[in-house]
MARFIPA-272549 format. One line per 8 residues: number of its first residue (from 0); their letters; for each residue x, y, z of C-alpha. Coordinates in Angstrom, 3 decimals, always signed. Example, Ala and Ser with C-alpha at 12.3 -4.5 7.8 and 13.67 -1.06 7.14 Angstrom:
MARFIPA-272549
0 = AS = +12.300:-4.500:+7.800  +13.670:-1.060:+7.140
END
This chain:
MARFIPA-272549
0 = MAPLGTDS = +7.828:+3.773:+33.888  +9.832:+1.169:+32.431  +9.198:+0.295:+29.106  +6.981:-3.181:+29.089  +8.742:-4.960:+26.245  +12.101:-4.416:+25.931  +14.874:-5.355:+28.308  +16.496:-1.490:+28.176
8 = KAGVANAS = +19.795:-2.224:+28.654  +19.944:-4.614:+25.881  +17.738:-3.201:+23.708  +16.192:-6.548:+22.918  +12.433:-7.359:+22.818  +11.298:-10.039:+24.598  +9.314:-13.507:+23.870  +5.884:-12.712:+22.234
16 = ANGVHYSS = +2.644:-14.305:+22.691  +3.596:-17.629:+21.063  +7.148:-17.516:+22.220  +9.067:-16.049:+19.325  +11.979:-14.417:+20.357  +12.823:-11.168:+18.826  +16.152:-9.693:+18.199  +14.956:-6.719:+16.267
24 = GLNIVPAS = +15.291:-3.799:+18.566  +11.518:-3.195:+19.104  +9.676:-2.418:+22.380  +7.076:-5.727:+21.252  +4.936:-6.228:+24.800  +4.760:-9.820:+25.687  +1.821:-11.687:+26.648  +3.396:-11.721:+30.399
32 = KLDLVSST = +2.537:-8.460:+30.212  -0.312:-7.068:+28.463  -2.610:-6.735:+31.817  -0.393:-3.677:+32.114  -0.898:-2.333:+29.200  -4.903:-1.777:+30.449  -3.506:-0.414:+33.750  -1.054:+2.212:+32.028
40 = EYDYIIVG = -2.510:+6.024:+30.897  -1.053:+6.492:+27.883  -0.712:+9.792:+26.102  -1.282:+8.443:+22.808  -2.622:+5.582:+21.555  -2.230:+4.786:+17.915  -4.340:+1.795:+16.009  -2.345:+0.549:+13.188
48 = GGAGGCPL = +1.486:+0.180:+12.762  +2.207:+0.773:+9.045  +2.983:+3.617:+6.643  +1.228:+6.833:+8.685  +1.291:+4.847:+12.539  +4.838:+3.888:+12.374  +6.371:+7.236:+11.944  +3.725:+9.210:+13.739
56 = AAALAEEK = +4.905:+6.935:+16.873  +8.798:+7.467:+16.175  +7.854:+11.262:+16.008  +5.620:+11.310:+18.844  +8.572:+9.506:+21.360  +11.220:+12.203:+20.184  +9.511:+13.425:+23.550  +10.517:+10.974:+26.049
64 = SLRVLLLE = +8.291:+11.864:+28.637  +5.419:+10.720:+26.229  +4.289:+7.123:+26.713  +2.273:+5.576:+23.213  +0.942:+2.598:+22.480  +1.047:+1.406:+19.141  -1.375:-1.456:+18.521  -0.841:-3.606:+15.140
72 = RGATRDQY = -3.281:-6.311:+14.312  -0.511:-8.145:+12.685  +2.519:-10.382:+13.817  +5.731:-9.010:+13.381  +7.818:-9.471:+10.010  +10.573:-11.624:+11.964  +7.116:-14.159:+11.960  +7.117:-13.621:+7.949
80 = PETKTIDG = +10.774:-13.954:+6.804  +8.793:-13.647:+3.339  +8.609:-9.466:+4.040  +11.975:-8.995:+3.919  +13.458:-9.904:+0.605  +12.656:-9.482:-3.153  +11.875:-13.238:-4.004  +10.193:-13.441:-0.870
88 = WYDLPSTD = +7.759:-10.933:-2.200  +6.410:-13.472:-4.990  +5.467:-16.076:-1.984  +3.712:-13.419:+0.708  +0.206:-14.527:-1.320  +0.523:-17.506:+0.136  +1.348:-16.515:+3.807  -0.794:-14.817:+6.592
96 = ALQLTRTK = +1.039:-11.865:+6.202  -1.561:-10.439:+3.747  -5.121:-10.655:+3.169  -6.528:-11.183:-0.413  -9.837:-9.882:-1.258  -11.698:-8.669:-4.033  -13.492:-5.960:-5.154  -16.966:-6.352:-6.112
104 = DGVVFARA = -15.981:-6.919:-9.531  -13.529:-9.005:-9.041  -10.286:-7.260:-9.329  -7.738:-8.642:-6.387  -6.661:-6.829:-3.331  -3.865:-7.350:-0.991  -4.188:-5.760:+2.836  -1.481:-6.121:+4.704
112 = NVLSGGTA = -1.759:-8.118:+7.929  +1.657:-7.559:+9.315  +3.755:-5.009:+11.720  +4.818:-2.078:+9.542  +1.303:-2.637:+7.429  +1.771:-2.004:+3.573  +5.156:-0.816:+3.677  +6.301:-4.412:+4.722
120 = VNIGVWGH = +4.643:-6.160:+1.561  +4.504:-3.695:-1.461  +6.679:-3.640:-4.346  +8.936:-0.508:-2.593  +8.478:+2.150:-4.647  +9.546:+5.153:-3.111  +8.787:+8.515:-4.468  +7.900:+12.020:-3.002
128 = ASAAHIKE = +5.193:+14.357:-3.951  +5.999:+17.215:-6.430  +5.927:+20.412:-4.978  +2.613:+21.309:-6.670  +0.708:+18.551:-5.460  +2.503:+19.600:-1.857  +1.069:+23.169:-2.681  -2.588:+21.978:-3.723
136 = EGWDADAM = -3.077:+20.379:-0.885  -1.991:+22.868:+1.756  +0.738:+21.297:+3.456  +3.848:+22.929:+5.055  +6.028:+22.797:+2.155  +9.525:+23.356:+4.794  +8.383:+20.526:+7.091  +6.966:+17.915:+4.662
144 = RSAYEHLD = +10.917:+18.497:+2.973  +12.398:+17.968:+6.102  +10.121:+14.872:+6.987  +11.096:+13.114:+3.316  +15.201:+14.027:+3.766  +14.645:+12.383:+7.333  +12.937:+9.438:+6.029  +15.302:+9.246:+2.607
152 = ARLSHPGL = +17.817:+8.730:+4.740  +16.612:+5.924:+6.865  +14.827:+4.225:+4.460  +15.314:+5.067:+0.305  +17.558:+3.385:-1.586  +18.632:+3.526:-5.646  +16.907:+1.292:-7.571  +18.743:-1.607:-9.623
160 = EGPFQDKM = +20.405:-0.194:-13.233  +21.145:-2.796:-15.912  +21.301:-3.577:-19.734  +17.586:-3.792:-19.852  +16.893:-0.793:-17.743  +18.722:+1.225:-19.653  +17.163:+0.209:-22.600  +13.457:+1.175:-21.504
168 = LEAFTEIG = +15.158:+4.595:-20.225  +16.005:+5.130:-23.971  +12.416:+3.644:-25.248  +10.881:+6.402:-23.055  +13.141:+9.262:-24.423  +12.392:+8.098:-27.791  +8.894:+8.195:-27.525  +8.787:+11.564:-25.875
176 = IKPNNGVT = +8.663:+10.625:-22.023  +11.551:+12.575:-21.305  +13.985:+14.217:-20.069  +15.598:+11.008:-18.298  +15.827:+12.656:-14.561  +18.300:+9.923:-13.510  +18.255:+8.630:-9.744  +15.758:+10.276:-7.852
184 = PEHLIGAK = +12.379:+10.191:-5.785  +11.342:+13.541:-6.851  +8.125:+13.483:-9.118  +9.171:+14.879:-12.181  +7.837:+14.406:-15.349  +9.689:+12.380:-17.974  +11.844:+9.124:-17.105  +13.757:+7.902:-14.041
192 = TIMRTWDK = +15.132:+5.595:-12.172  +13.561:+5.238:-8.853  +14.610:+4.925:-5.184  +12.908:+2.072:-3.116  +13.157:+0.444:+0.080  +14.884:-2.509:-0.679  +18.648:-1.982:-0.813  +21.764:-3.368:-3.207
200 = NNVRHPAD = +21.163:-6.254:-1.135  +17.357:-6.845:-1.915  +16.360:-6.557:+1.478  +13.801:-4.517:+2.299  +13.281:-1.278:+4.530  +9.734:-0.517:+6.146  +7.966:+1.691:+8.532  +8.781:-0.508:+11.837
208 = ELLVGVEN = +12.942:+0.397:+11.233  +11.804:+3.793:+12.428  +10.860:+2.227:+15.910  +14.078:+0.599:+16.652  +15.970:+1.128:+20.160  +12.414:+3.509:+21.107  +11.818:+2.837:+24.424  +8.748:+4.762:+25.122
216 = VDIVTQAL = +6.532:+3.354:+22.130  +4.782:+0.042:+23.767  +3.846:-2.217:+20.833  +1.547:-5.022:+20.735  +0.925:-6.841:+17.977  -1.960:-9.279:+16.744  -3.829:-6.828:+18.725  -7.504:-6.579:+16.721
224 = VSKIRFSG = -9.372:-3.215:+17.868  -13.110:-3.730:+18.452  -14.228:-0.039:+18.867  -13.052:+3.488:+20.109  -14.533:+4.378:+23.968  -15.921:+7.868:+24.505  -16.764:+9.832:+27.385  -19.307:+12.426:+27.445
232 = SDGTLRAV = -22.774:+12.534:+25.358  -23.681:+13.360:+21.282  -22.359:+16.729:+20.458  -19.832:+16.738:+23.070  -17.755:+13.027:+22.711  -13.985:+12.839:+23.376  -11.794:+9.626:+22.660  -10.756:+8.345:+26.010
240 = GVDFTSAD = -9.567:+4.896:+24.855  -9.780:+1.288:+22.889  -10.529:-2.050:+23.272  -8.860:-4.998:+21.754  -7.952:-8.518:+21.791  -4.923:-9.538:+21.810  -3.291:-12.792:+20.599  -3.811:-14.791:+23.994
248 = GIPRSADV = -7.806:-14.273:+22.668  -8.745:-11.860:+25.932  -10.089:-8.503:+25.531  -8.851:-5.746:+27.003  -8.820:-1.885:+26.861  -6.385:+0.574:+26.669  -6.973:+4.365:+27.852  -5.233:+7.969:+27.334
256 = SPSGGEVI = -4.526:+10.369:+29.535  -7.490:+12.452:+30.977  -5.187:+15.461:+30.280  -4.201:+15.836:+26.722  -4.467:+12.222:+25.750  -5.344:+11.273:+22.222  -6.242:+8.248:+20.153  -4.989:+8.629:+16.478
264 = LAAGTMGT = -6.930:+5.798:+13.563  -3.853:+4.427:+11.061  -5.594:+1.344:+10.095  -5.483:+1.961:+6.488  -7.719:+2.797:+3.759  -10.794:-0.316:+4.485  -9.001:-0.267:+8.509  -9.860:+3.007:+9.954
272 = PQLLMLSG = -13.676:+3.459:+8.701  -14.345:+0.031:+9.700  -13.292:+1.025:+12.874  -14.932:+4.447:+13.285  -18.150:+2.566:+11.777  -17.950:-0.099:+14.921  -17.793:+2.867:+16.944  -20.744:+4.690:+15.684
280 = IGPETELE = -19.329:+7.252:+13.295  -20.579:+7.100:+9.837  -23.364:+7.113:+7.505  -26.250:+6.841:+10.167  -28.286:+4.770:+7.501  -25.392:+2.112:+7.657  -24.803:+2.264:+10.618  -28.173:+1.292:+11.729
288 = KLGLTPRV = -28.557:-1.291:+9.142  -26.140:-3.085:+10.687  -27.917:-2.607:+14.593  -25.052:-0.011:+15.316  -26.140:+3.481:+17.537  -25.047:+6.514:+15.509  -22.684:+8.917:+17.479  -22.076:+11.060:+14.814
296 = SLPVGRNL = -22.631:+11.349:+11.012  -20.272:+11.633:+8.790  -19.473:+10.460:+5.126  -17.124:+7.511:+6.570  -16.201:+5.133:+3.733  -17.316:+7.222:+0.759  -15.025:+9.092:-1.993  -12.991:+5.630:-2.446
304 = ADCPLNGI = -10.440:+5.958:-4.666  -7.590:+3.623:-6.315  -4.794:+3.739:-9.024  -6.120:+1.387:-12.205  -2.779:-0.996:-13.422  -3.004:-2.225:-16.692  -0.380:-3.050:-19.506  +1.654:-6.010:-21.094
312 = GIQTREAP = +3.837:-8.697:-20.557  +6.638:-8.642:-23.393  +8.810:-11.467:-24.087  +12.508:-11.114:-24.730  +15.049:-13.189:-26.472  +17.449:-12.787:-23.558  +16.749:-13.580:-19.868  +16.580:-9.284:-18.562
320 = ERDVISVA = +17.950:-8.585:-15.463  +15.866:-9.704:-12.072  +13.882:-6.998:-10.636  +10.702:-5.864:-9.588  +10.553:-2.251:-10.711  +13.343:+0.312:-10.974  +12.220:+2.215:-14.082  +9.374:+4.219:-14.234
328 = GIQEDRIF = +8.009:+6.894:-17.061  +5.681:+10.022:-15.684  +3.060:+11.187:-17.880  +1.095:+14.382:-16.506  -1.673:+12.089:-14.887  -0.186:+8.334:-15.988  +2.961:+6.898:-14.287  +4.549:+3.578:-16.622
336 = FVSTGNGE = +6.477:+0.781:-14.560  +8.967:-1.953:-16.135  +9.502:-5.106:-14.482  +12.072:-7.728:-15.702  +12.662:-10.983:-15.385  +9.468:-11.944:-13.378  +7.719:-14.703:-15.552  +6.482:-16.748:-12.229
344 = PGTTKWGL = +3.877:-18.017:-10.300  +4.076:-15.454:-8.003  +2.657:-13.003:-9.499  -0.309:-15.058:-10.151  -0.752:-15.516:-6.791  -1.430:-11.536:-6.311  -4.052:-11.688:-8.563  -1.827:-9.581:-11.248
352 = MPMVTPGL = -3.712:-11.498:-14.214  -4.615:-9.083:-17.046  -5.294:-12.064:-19.416  -8.412:-13.343:-17.119  -11.164:-10.727:-16.372  -11.784:-9.910:-12.670  -14.614:-11.628:-12.504  -12.769:-14.853:-13.370
360 = RTNETMKT = -10.061:-13.859:-11.017  -11.134:-15.950:-8.028  -8.685:-18.267:-5.970  -9.422:-21.038:-7.468  -8.414:-19.498:-10.758  -5.465:-18.343:-8.892  -4.351:-21.550:-7.830  -4.621:-23.366:-10.928
368 = TAAAIGAL = -2.544:-20.976:-13.439  -0.029:-20.680:-10.598  +0.097:-24.341:-10.236  +0.213:-24.592:-14.391  +2.887:-22.278:-14.639  +4.681:-24.566:-12.102  +4.142:-27.725:-13.628  +6.291:-26.406:-16.638
376 = PEELRAEM = +9.283:-28.052:-17.182  +12.364:-26.017:-16.248  +13.651:-24.957:-19.990  +10.388:-23.002:-20.093  +10.232:-22.096:-17.046  +13.722:-20.139:-18.005  +12.010:-18.898:-21.058  +9.009:-17.755:-18.912
384 = GRSMGVFF = +11.875:-15.725:-17.140  +13.059:-13.691:-20.029  +10.626:-11.217:-19.801  +8.985:-7.588:-19.236  +5.938:-6.114:-17.565  +5.251:-2.602:-19.125  +2.221:-1.024:-16.694  +0.803:+2.391:-16.286
392 = KLYRVKTR = -1.106:+3.117:-13.883  -3.367:+6.502:-13.496  -2.470:+8.279:-10.430  -5.511:+11.380:-10.872  -8.672:+9.316:-11.162  -11.931:+10.912:-10.865  -13.865:+7.113:-10.226  -14.986:+7.082:-6.891
400 = GAITLDST = -16.371:+3.863:-4.826  -17.042:+2.845:-0.996  -15.961:+0.768:+1.632  -18.842:-0.713:+3.064  -19.136:-2.612:+6.233  -21.995:-6.441:+5.864  -20.907:-7.168:+9.656  -19.928:-5.879:+13.069
408 = DPAATPSI = -17.544:-8.307:+13.371  -14.008:-5.921:+13.899  -11.903:-9.188:+11.958  -14.037:-9.495:+9.156  -12.748:-7.839:+5.679  -15.039:-4.569:+4.355  -16.712:-4.905:+1.005  -15.218:-2.751:-1.473
416 = DYPYFTDP = -17.134:-1.389:-4.155  -14.616:+0.617:-6.757  -16.191:+0.513:-10.426  -13.160:+1.096:-12.606  -13.123:+3.258:-15.343  -16.864:+4.335:-14.786  -15.658:+8.009:-15.065  -15.260:+9.257:-18.704
424 = ADVASGIE = -11.964:+11.110:-17.807  -10.419:+8.027:-16.685  -11.391:+6.349:-19.726  -9.586:+8.952:-22.032  -6.122:+9.131:-19.625  -6.300:+5.179:-20.076  -6.885:+4.855:-23.934  -3.498:+7.707:-23.870
432 = GIRTLKAL = -1.966:+5.005:-21.916  -2.756:+2.370:-24.651  -1.664:+4.882:-27.683  +1.550:+4.916:-24.995  +2.254:+1.018:-24.889  +1.566:+0.677:-28.408  +4.418:+3.715:-28.920  +6.462:+1.604:-26.604
440 = LASKPVSE = +6.370:-1.276:-28.548  +6.949:-0.224:-31.801  +9.980:+1.509:-30.340  +13.573:+0.847:-31.801  +14.994:-0.590:-28.021  +12.178:-2.766:-27.107  +11.679:-4.032:-30.834  +15.375:-4.945:-30.895
448 = LKVDTVPQ = +14.513:-6.917:-27.268  +11.015:-8.653:-27.792  +10.025:-11.808:-30.139  +8.128:-12.154:-32.680  +7.184:-15.902:-32.316  +4.957:-17.454:-29.678  +6.623:-18.837:-26.715  +6.579:-22.234:-26.187
456 = FLLKLAPA = +5.787:-22.001:-22.501  +2.982:-19.695:-23.836  +1.716:-22.204:-26.381  +1.755:-25.249:-23.401  -0.388:-22.691:-21.319  -2.810:-21.747:-24.335  -2.400:-23.774:-27.377  -4.718:-21.263:-29.257
464 = LAAFPPGQ = -1.640:-18.862:-29.664  -0.544:-21.327:-32.601  -2.952:-19.520:-34.626  -0.391:-17.077:-34.988  +1.257:-16.963:-38.039  +5.391:-17.120:-38.354  +6.793:-13.991:-37.398  +3.628:-12.376:-36.680
472 = YPGALPLL = +3.560:-12.511:-32.958  +3.638:-8.784:-31.606  +5.499:-9.679:-28.655  +3.311:-8.961:-25.800  +0.156:-9.912:-24.004  -2.458:-9.200:-24.096  -3.364:-8.210:-27.220  -3.342:-4.271:-26.936
480 = PDPNDASE = -7.056:-2.913:-28.604  -7.234:+0.281:-31.288  -7.115:+3.050:-28.944  -8.674:+4.548:-32.241  -12.123:+2.526:-31.224  -12.887:+4.225:-28.105  -15.761:+1.456:-27.536  -12.869:-1.188:-27.828
488 = AATWLRNT = -10.740:+0.347:-25.910  -12.801:+1.247:-22.673  -13.901:-2.528:-22.791  -10.118:-3.620:-22.999  -8.870:-1.334:-19.905  -12.014:-2.910:-17.845  -11.042:-6.163:-18.860  -7.520:-6.092:-18.127
496 = VCTCWHMH = -7.272:-3.766:-15.008  -5.740:-4.864:-12.096  -4.702:-2.709:-8.971  -1.184:-0.993:-7.585  -2.846:-0.926:-4.223  -3.200:+2.276:-3.306  -6.357:+2.966:-2.456  -7.169:+6.326:-0.766
504 = GTCRVGEV = -10.006:+8.658:+0.393  -12.426:+7.002:+3.010  -11.593:+9.579:+5.207  -10.737:+13.053:+3.189  -9.458:+15.450:+4.849  -12.401:+18.570:+4.444  -15.131:+15.480:+5.219  -14.221:+12.979:+7.582
512 = VDDEHRVK = -10.919:+15.110:+9.474  -10.114:+18.676:+9.355  -6.633:+19.824:+7.997  -4.891:+18.426:+11.809  -6.858:+15.197:+10.831  -9.224:+15.486:+13.324  -12.389:+13.948:+13.307  -14.912:+16.059:+12.936
520 = GVEKLRVM = -17.603:+15.981:+15.876  -15.414:+14.003:+18.297  -12.621:+15.678:+20.646  -9.031:+13.926:+20.941  -9.660:+11.215:+17.820  -7.560:+11.604:+14.457  -6.610:+9.521:+11.218  -3.464:+9.568:+9.857
528 = DASVLRDV = -3.214:+7.047:+6.983  -4.031:+7.014:+3.224  -7.781:+7.386:+3.667  -7.106:+10.722:+4.310  -5.866:+11.835:+1.355  -7.665:+13.369:-1.158  -5.292:+11.788:-4.317  -2.029:+9.982:-4.533
536 = PGTNPMAT = +0.449:+12.001:-4.241  +2.606:+11.072:-7.458  +4.693:+7.862:-8.043  +3.926:+5.803:-5.072  +2.196:+7.020:-1.483  +4.347:+5.330:+0.598  +6.683:+8.006:+1.171  +4.416:+10.725:+1.485
544 = IMALGRVL = +2.034:+8.689:+4.095  +4.951:+8.217:+5.957  +6.208:+12.008:+5.833  +2.736:+13.190:+6.492  +2.838:+10.947:+9.910  +5.990:+12.519:+11.163  +5.021:+15.828:+10.193  +1.853:+15.394:+12.001
552 = GLKMLKER = +3.600:+13.942:+15.086  +6.043:+16.914:+15.529  +3.455:+19.405:+15.122  +1.307:+17.456:+17.662  +4.537:+17.880:+19.816  +4.307:+21.553:+19.321  +0.874:+21.725:+20.022  +1.465:+20.181:+23.397
560 = VELA = +4.157:+22.931:+24.249  +2.132:+25.744:+23.006  -0.732:+23.974:+25.770  +0.983:+23.831:+28.657
END
């Protein structure tokens, strides 16, 4: 059967539902052919076109006889040019390419709403899991390395190198974060220049690029999946398809082949547990409260984990090279990131507001602060650009939370209950992070860069800072606490915490899915996204989630051959 959305000779996608034309070579199904989706039996239906879904679809499509359907709730990136460049990243919160939401404590979280998922809206850090992590998880080391190599060659590029980046690498070495491991995607103790999905022209390379020219994957964008459909009775459930509504507002269904067809959820740490619960799979009491009929009782949405992000903004004498992140320093359970020359209102729009306690980071506060920054005179805006951000994230967190539903509306955003820094081990690790920040500030390379007088733009925004005597300004905000005062340090950690957007664990392997990512108690239903992770693998989980997606897809192809 011919692909539904592509001119197979030209490889150019047809018009979408709203009349926008695409020339990216993606097999986007146009509105005129959506009814054909419902009359086609697919070998695989993948819900979610992000870090898990796109590489999984691309791997499955290597068997040309198979037909794959990819349902993505967001639109294509062509509708959001902000997803394509570094400068555009700062404006993303003003678009529909993502949805900003807040945890119950007020930390601002961003959920991607575009084809390619988080890989189209994140900061673009590209890092492998360490060999030790791969071994701990029981992953096939050879298969993972092969997948990394496949993806590295297509999507990753060296980070920016420049005078300020070099100074920070020197600072890391001086305070003991060493050796300097050079430019590498590997997770190695010490400092490094990262790999990332921005190329030398600052153009992003996200997950959907793996599907360019792939004709046997039909992609439906703006497809909101409402539930999974099953055959059989409780105890013998089998996924047979999904119900969804596309951009035209018409409810439709999609079915998998009764001979070996599977549904795979790749809708993310929030979206996948939401869809499972809407389909009757999850904690019984929660489902019953929403009037949903429990089908399989599993701890869906539980064991939520996230990587807290804390840091300081350092004012510098000169304007550094403008960059999001290129340099990292890795300790045992903390990673330090450096961004340079980013004193713009865009970071405020993302909710990166460490000087405002989480409970006060409302939409109104973010808008007001961004507007105040935007209203500064040009010379003060230029002064604001003379800055560096140094942040650290914990990546072996112990604190756990939950994703819960307040509504049966599939378009509603689930509630996020994640109480950062409640586990004593996380607090202890965070306090060590504060010590490292203090050491960095005192290091010779950073001391040579930073100012000791309150910048004029800060006096304009916060006149109370004039209380600093001349020459006594520490060169960075927010002010760091005394790490020897455990209570003061813990309060600082909680009051300044932001997020790396690395939420994971809501459908963990061993609890909700098995080692092959099959949902327990249901046949022909799997999960492939960050929700299955027990821990974040190192510098950034994106490359590892994509590698796991590819490994799973190739494994599923092998299973088909073995069963044939």
